[in-house]
C-alpha positions, 0 to 999 in steps of 0.5 A, a space after each residue: 231582170 238580168 244585169 241583178 241575175 249576173 251580180 246575183 253569180 258574181 257572188 255566189 262566185 265570190 264567197 265562194 272562191 274564199 272556200 277552194 284558195 283555202 282547201 288542203 293539197 291532195 297528195 296524191 302519190 299515186 297509190 290509190 289505197 284507201 288506208 294510210 295517214 290523212 291529212 287533218 281536216 279543214 276547219 270550217 267554223 269561221 266559214 259558217 259565218 258567210 255561208 249564214 249570211 248569204 242563205 239569208 239573204 237569198 230566203 230575203 229575195 226569194 220571199 220578194 221574189 214570191 211575194 212581187 208575183 201574188 
């Protein structure tokens, strides 16, 4: 069981670091104001597919685990 949990952590780490690697850099000039020019938002359209795949795999895993216990 520990080995499977470790594999899930590694998979989640690699899936989530992709979001971190493509994050937009901040523009911290020390002003701290809420008004001003905001950077354009980052597109997430291509990442939604991976989120859906992870959700289906998690649902399948949870369903199988619950079925084995019952």
